[in-house]
C-alpha positions as CSV (number, residue, x, y, z in Angstrom):
1,X,0.0,0.0,0.0
2,X,2.7,2.4,0.9
3,X,4.2,2.5,-2.6
4,X,0.8,3.3,-4.2
5,X,0.5,6.6,-2.3
6,X,2.6,8.4,-4.9
7,X,1.4,6.5,-8.0
8,X,-0.7,9.0,-10.1
9,X,-2.5,6.1,-11.8
10,X,-3.7,4.5,-8.6
11,X,-7.4,4.1,-8.5
12,X,-7.9,5.1,-12.2
13,X,-9.2,2.7,-14.8
14,X,-7.8,2.6,-18.3
15,X,-11.2,3.8,-19.5
16,X,-11.1,6.9,-17.3
17,X,-7.6,7.7,-18.3
18,X,-8.5,7.4,-22.0
19,X,-11.6,9.5,-21.7
20,X,-9.7,12.3,-19.9
21,X,-7.0,12.3,-22.6
22,X,-9.6,12.4,-25.4
23,X,-11.5,15.2,-23.6
24,X,-8.3,17.2,-23.2
25,X,-6.6,16.6,-26.5
26,X,-9.3,15.3,-28.9
27,X,-8.7,12.2,-31.1
28,X,-6.7,14.0,-33.7
29,X,-4.1,15.4,-31.3
30,X,-4.1,12.2,-29.3
31,X,-3.4,10.3,-32.5
32,X,-0.6,12.7,-33.3
33,X,1.0,12.3,-29.9
34,X,0.6,8.5,-29.8
35,X,0.5,7.2,-33.4
36,X,-1.7,4.1,-33.2
37,X,-4.5,3.1,-35.6
38,X,-7.2,3.0,-33.0
39,X,-6.6,6.8,-32.4
40,X,-6.3,7.8,-36.0
41,X,-8.7,5.6,-38.0
42,X,-12.3,5.8,-37.0
43,X,-11.5,6.2,-33.3
44,X,-13.8,5.2,-30.5
45,X,-13.3,4.6,-26.8
46,X,-14.4,0.9,-27.0
47,X,-12.1,0.0,-29.9
48,X,-9.2,1.9,-28.3
49,X,-9.7,0.2,-25.0
50,X,-9.8,-3.2,-26.7
51,X,-6.5,-2.5,-28.4
52,X,-4.8,-1.0,-25.3
53,X,-5.8,-3.9,-23.1
54,X,-3.9,-6.4,-25.3
55,X,-1.0,-4.2,-26.3
56,X,1.2,-3.4,-23.4
57,X,3.6,-0.9,-25.2
58,X,0.6,1.2,-26.4
59,X,-1.0,1.2,-22.9
60,X,2.3,2.3,-21.4
61,X,2.4,5.2,-23.9
62,X,-1.1,6.2,-22.9
63,X,-0.3,6.0,-19.2
64,X,2.9,8.0,-19.6
65,X,1.0,10.8,-21.6
66,X,-1.6,10.9,-18.9
67,X,1.0,11.3,-16.2
68,X,2.8,14.1,-18.1
69,X,-0.5,15.8,-18.8
70,X,-2.3,15.6,-15.5
71,X,0.0,14.5,-12.7
72,X,1.1,18.0,-11.7
73,X,-2.3,19.6,-12.0
């Protein structure tokens, strides 16, 4: 438990992280920042979540962008 205290992702679902990023950047900018098809070609929350859940490197990029964007706010 002690190490989770400073984890900015603690308690946040992947869906919540993605929705916040889309609300903040929009799909076009998000697709520019993280170049994956599910952000650039007919994007949706559901299709993106499906891809991110089975693609660890893409999920890591999303989590890193979330931390850079929201952790200090």
